[in-house]
C-alpha positions as a Python dict, from the first residue, in 0.01 Angstrom:
ca = {
    (1, 'X'): (0, 0, 0),
    (2, 'X'): (91, -118, -350),
    (3, 'X'): (454, -205, -267),
    (4, 'X'): (365, -408, 45),
    (5, 'X'): (330, -751, -115),
    (6, 'X'): (650, -703, -314),
    (7, 'X'): (846, -608, 1),
    (8, 'X'): (710, -910, 185),
    (9, 'X'): (811, -1134, -102),
    (10, 'X'): (1165, -994, -104),
    (11, 'X'): (1199, -1034, 273),
    (12, 'X'): (1081, -1398, 254),
    (13, 'X'): (1332, -1479, -15),
    (14, 'X'): (1610, -1320, 188),
    (15, 'X'): (1521, -1530, 493),
    (16, 'X'): (1528, -1850, 286),
    (17, 'X'): (1869, -1765, 141),
    (18, 'X'): (2001, -1696, 487),
    (19, 'X'): (1886, -2034, 609),
    (20, 'X'): (2056, -2208, 320),
    (21, 'X'): (2377, -2017, 385),
    (22, 'X'): (2414, -2152, 744),
    (23, 'X'): (2731, -2354, 794),
    (24, 'X'): (2571, -2690, 888),
    (25, 'X'): (2725, -3028, 804),
    (26, 'X'): (2531, -3247, 564),
    (27, 'X'): (2348, -3553, 692),
    (28, 'X'): (2479, -3900, 640),
    (29, 'X'): (2275, -3940, 323),
    (30, 'X'): (2367, -3602, 185),
    (31, 'X'): (2527, -3605, -159),
    (32, 'X'): (2625, -3344, -408),
    (33, 'X'): (2501, -3371, -761),
    (34, 'X'): (2848, -3480, -876),
    (35, 'X'): (2882, -3775, -632),
    (36, 'X'): (2777, -4122, -741),
    (37, 'X'): (2495, -4296, -562),
    (38, 'X'): (2735, -4570, -447),
    (39, 'X'): (3063, -4476, -286),
    (40, 'X'): (3367, -4594, -485),
    (41, 'X'): (3532, -4917, -366),
    (42, 'X'): (3862, -4846, -198),
    (43, 'X'): (4111, -5128, -249),
    (44, 'X'): (4310, -5189, 68),
    (45, 'X'): (4635, -5385, 74),
    (46, 'X'): (4584, -5748, 179),
    (47, 'X'): (4694, -5818, 534),
    (48, 'X'): (5017, -6007, 568),
    (49, 'X'): (4977, -6373, 663),
    (50, 'X'): (5300, -6371, 857),
    (51, 'X'): (5257, -6259, 1217),
    (52, 'X'): (5451, -5955, 1328),
    (53, 'X'): (5551, -6130, 1648),
    (54, 'X'): (5654, -6494, 1690),
    (55, 'X'): (5377, -6737, 1784),
    (56, 'X'): (5410, -6888, 2125),
    (57, 'X'): (5546, -7244, 2106),
    (58, 'X'): (5223, -7389, 2246),
    (59, 'X'): (5028, -7234, 1957),
    (60, 'X'): (5256, -7330, 1671),
    (61, 'X'): (5141, -7589, 1417),
    (62, 'X'): (5443, -7808, 1363),
    (63, 'X'): (5500, -7974, 1025),
    (64, 'X'): (5500, -8354, 1010),
    (65, 'X'): (5828, -8494, 1126),
    (66, 'X'): (6040, -8724, 913),
    (67, 'X'): (6132, -9081, 999),
    (68, 'X'): (6296, -9129, 1334),
    (69, 'X'): (6592, -9346, 1398),
    (70, 'X'): (6523, -9652, 1613),
    (71, 'X'): (6487, -9564, 1979),
    (72, 'X'): (6416, -9193, 1932),
    (73, 'X'): (6045, -9219, 2019),
    (74, 'X'): (6101, -9267, 2390),
    (75, 'X'): (5924, -9513, 2621),
    (76, 'X'): (5573, -9471, 2475),
    (77, 'X'): (5609, -9520, 2099),
    (78, 'X'): (5808, -9743, 1869),
    (79, 'X'): (6010, -9619, 1571),
    (80, 'X'): (5689, -9642, 1362),
    (81, 'X'): (5492, -9421, 1600),
    (82, 'X'): (5284, -9711, 1728),
    (83, 'X'): (5248, -9763, 2104),
    (84, 'X'): (5483, -10001, 2277),
    (85, 'X'): (5335, -10306, 2444),
    (86, 'X'): (5570, -10249, 2738),
    (87, 'X'): (5494, -9876, 2767),
    (88, 'X'): (5465, -9727, 3119),
    (89, 'X'): (5113, -9668, 3249),
    (90, 'X'): (5147, -9289, 3221),
    (91, 'X'): (5170, -9320, 2842),
    (92, 'X'): (4797, -9393, 2827),
    (93, 'X'): (4727, -9031, 2929),
    (94, 'X'): (4902, -8890, 2622),
    (95, 'X'): (4609, -8924, 2387),
    (96, 'X'): (4430, -9188, 2183),
    (97, 'X'): (4727, -9259, 1958),
    (98, 'X'): (4940, -9364, 2253),
    (99, 'X'): (4666, -9578, 2408),
    (100, 'X'): (4505, -9742, 2106),
    (101, 'X'): (4477, -10119, 2095),
    (102, 'X'): (4713, -10277, 1848),
    (103, 'X'): (4589, -10556, 1621),
    (104, 'X'): (4637, -10913, 1739),
    (105, 'X'): (4520, -11069, 1414),
    (106, 'X'): (4698, -11028, 1085),
    (107, 'X'): (4624, -11160, 737),
    (108, 'X'): (4746, -11453, 534),
    (109, 'X'): (5014, -11323, 304),
    (110, 'X'): (5270, -11472, 69),
    (111, 'X'): (5334, -11166, -142),
    (112, 'X'): (5487, -11089, -476),
    (113, 'X'): (5860, -11086, -558),
    (114, 'X'): (6041, -10789, -406),
    (115, 'X'): (6391, -10643, -416),
    (116, 'X'): (6600, -10522, -123),
    (117, 'X'): (6954, -10389, -165),
    (118, 'X'): (6971, -10519, -520),
    (119, 'X'): (6866, -10871, -429),
    (120, 'X'): (6528, -11011, -538),
    (121, 'X'): (6327, -11247, -316),
    (122, 'X'): (6031, -11456, -432),
    (123, 'X'): (5791, -11553, -151),
    (124, 'X'): (5634, -11897, -192),
    (125, 'X'): (5488, -12183, 5),
    (126, 'X'): (5736, -12467, -27),
    (127, 'X'): (5637, -12773, 181),
    (128, 'X'): (5988, -12913, 138),
    (129, 'X'): (6171, -12600, 248),
    (130, 'X'): (6473, -12663, 467),
    (131, 'X'): (6780, -12444, 492),
    (132, 'X'): (7091, -12414, 704),
    (133, 'X'): (7232, -12071, 768),
    (134, 'X'): (7281, -11787, 1012),
    (135, 'X'): (7010, -11678, 1254),
    (136, 'X'): (6994, -11340, 1424),
    (137, 'X'): (6737, -11189, 1659),
    (138, 'X'): (6555, -10858, 1701),
    (139, 'X'): (6398, -10718, 2015),
    (140, 'X'): (6334, -10395, 2206),
    (141, 'X'): (6371, -10150, 1918),
    (142, 'X'): (6093, -10324, 1724),
    (143, 'X'): (5876, -10442, 2015),
    (144, 'X'): (5516, -10329, 1968),
    (145, 'X'): (5551, -10255, 1598),
    (146, 'X'): (5331, -10395, 1323),
    (147, 'X'): (5469, -10692, 1132),
    (148, 'X'): (5459, -10744, 756),
    (149, 'X'): (5128, -10931, 776),
    (150, 'X'): (4962, -10687, 1016),
    (151, 'X'): (5025, -10857, 1350),
    (152, 'X'): (5190, -10697, 1652),
    (153, 'X'): (5551, -10792, 1712),
    (154, 'X'): (5600, -10916, 2068),
    (155, 'X'): (5960, -11000, 2147),
    (156, 'X'): (5845, -11225, 2433),
    (157, 'X'): (5659, -11460, 2197),
    (158, 'X'): (5806, -11732, 1976),
    (159, 'X'): (5805, -11565, 1636),
    (160, 'X'): (6044, -11488, 1354),
    (161, 'X'): (6098, -11296, 1032),
    (162, 'X'): (6173, -11485, 713),
    (163, 'X'): (6234, -11354, 362),
    (164, 'X'): (6009, -11592, 164),
    (165, 'X'): (5795, -11824, 380),
    (166, 'X'): (5418, -11758, 402),
    (167, 'X'): (5281, -11544, 683),
    (168, 'X'): (5168, -11660, 927),
    (169, 'X'): (5326, -12003, 917),
    (170, 'X'): (5523, -12233, 1144),
    (171, 'X'): (5889, -12326, 1115),
    (172, 'X'): (6116, -12547, 1322),
    (173, 'X'): (6448, -12391, 1415),
    (174, 'X'): (6723, -12626, 1532),
    (175, 'X'): (7050, -12525, 1697),
    (176, 'X'): (7303, -12804, 1621),
    (177, 'X'): (7547, -12678, 1883),
    (178, 'X'): (7323, -12766, 2179),
    (179, 'X'): (7061, -12986, 2010),
    (180, 'X'): (6771, -12755, 2094),
    (181, 'X'): (6473, -12725, 1859),
    (182, 'X'): (6185, -12481, 1886),
    (183, 'X'): (5885, -12394, 1671),
    (184, 'X'): (5828, -12030, 1577),
    (185, 'X'): (5556, -11830, 1405),
    (186, 'X'): (5668, -11657, 1083),
    (187, 'X'): (5491, -11320, 1075),
    (188, 'X'): (5747, -11075, 937),
    (189, 'X'): (5992, -11024, 651),
    (190, 'X'): (6369, -11024, 692),
    (191, 'X'): (6657, -11043, 764),
    (192, 'X'): (6830, -10858, 481),
    (193, 'X'): (7188, -10855, 599),
    (194, 'X'): (7462, -11084, 482),
    (195, 'X'): (7384, -11454, 469),
    (196, 'X'): (7128, -11450, 751),
    (197, 'X'): (6826, -11668, 679),
    (198, 'X'): (6598, -11598, 978),
    (199, 'X'): (6550, -11323, 1236),
    (200, 'X'): (6414, -11463, 1562),
    (201, 'X'): (6235, -11293, 1847),
    (202, 'X'): (6428, -11224, 2165),
    (203, 'X'): (6255, -11510, 2345),
    (204, 'X'): (6329, -11755, 2064),
    (205, 'X'): (6697, -11661, 2069),
    (206, 'X'): (6704, -11704, 2446),
    (207, 'X'): (6556, -12052, 2424),
    (208, 'X'): (6806, -12155, 2156),
    (209, 'X'): (7077, -12014, 2384),
    (210, 'X'): (7244, -11768, 2148),
    (211, 'X'): (7095, -11437, 2264),
    (212, 'X'): (7426, -11329, 2412),
    (213, 'X'): (7625, -11407, 2098),
    (214, 'X'): (7369, -11244, 1867),
    (215, 'X'): (7420, -11494, 1583),
    (216, 'X'): (7407, -11871, 1547),
    (217, 'X'): (7408, -12134, 1276),
    (218, 'X'): (7067, -12303, 1262),
    (219, 'X'): (6855, -12531, 1046),
    (220, 'X'): (6512, -12394, 949),
    (221, 'X'): (6236, -12633, 836),
    (222, 'X'): (5892, -12527, 713),
    (223, 'X'): (5611, -12673, 928),
    (224, 'X'): (5293, -12546, 760),
    (225, 'X'): (5051, -12256, 787),
    (226, 'X'): (4952, -12107, 1121),
    (227, 'X'): (4612, -11977, 1238),
    (228, 'X'): (4534, -11606, 1243),
    (229, 'X'): (4491, -11576, 1620),
    (230, 'X'): (4833, -11416, 1662),
    (231, 'X'): (4918, -11630, 1966),
    (232, 'X'): (5208, -11865, 2029),
    (233, 'X'): (5008, -12138, 2208),
    (234, 'X'): (5107, -12407, 1957),
    (235, 'X'): (5471, -12306, 1979),
    (236, 'X'): (5461, -12324, 2360),
    (237, 'X'): (5292, -12664, 2349),
    (238, 'X'): (5566, -12794, 2119),
    (239, 'X'): (5830, -12646, 2349),
    (240, 'X'): (5692, -12818, 2659),
    (241, 'X'): (5724, -13156, 2488),
    (242, 'X'): (6098, -13113, 2429),
    (243, 'X'): (6321, -13311, 2671),
    (244, 'X'): (6585, -13040, 2682),
    (245, 'X'): (6322, -12781, 2781),
    (246, 'X'): (6175, -12997, 3057),
    (247, 'X'): (6524, -13056, 3194),
    (248, 'X'): (6606, -12685, 3183),
    (249, 'X'): (6275, -12603, 3351),
    (250, 'X'): (6345, -12852, 3629),
    (251, 'X'): (6677, -12680, 3692),
    (252, 'X'): (6508, -12341, 3703),
    (253, 'X'): (6677, -12212, 3389),
}
């Protein structure tokens, strides 16, 4: 039959068109001729850095705190953030900062001229230095802090702050009211109030017998440089040779 091949060809074409006309979704790689090979980049708004809900206090990153007034650090740290020498034992569990070992040794230091409250001081080693003036003392609020030459301030040792003498060095401090003389280690700068010439440790003020009054008129005499061991062995040895001290010790004072 002459028309047979033509009919078969028409039927085959119809079947192919029907298959193409089925409503099937394209595959994942299917693209129309008008679509680019790479999908266009969709720019999304940047996420907000601020959380929608408050962060729990334990997760917050707190900014560095400003300087604290003396005594605001509690029993573990001094006003400088350094650990107190007299801190309770539980402070050691609060991290390495609260349990670190403070330096015993400082450095030799005279220093350059400096100005405090409009007054300029010129540190120098003067073998002939001797001065009469007002002494004060400083204690618990500064105990455990680092001194101007890098030592640790211990209010129970015989030390003092002076505005110009070398650090560390020795000085004799004499109280003319009771005749007592002690030797102290100069390892800090100060005092910078009024006409005060020396700021003694709590123990030094106690031995000169003016701790209760807070101030006393004294004579300060330079006694030479001190070693860098940070101790007060030489000061204690001098003290034990003083008649007034031996008498006070015999009376249990």
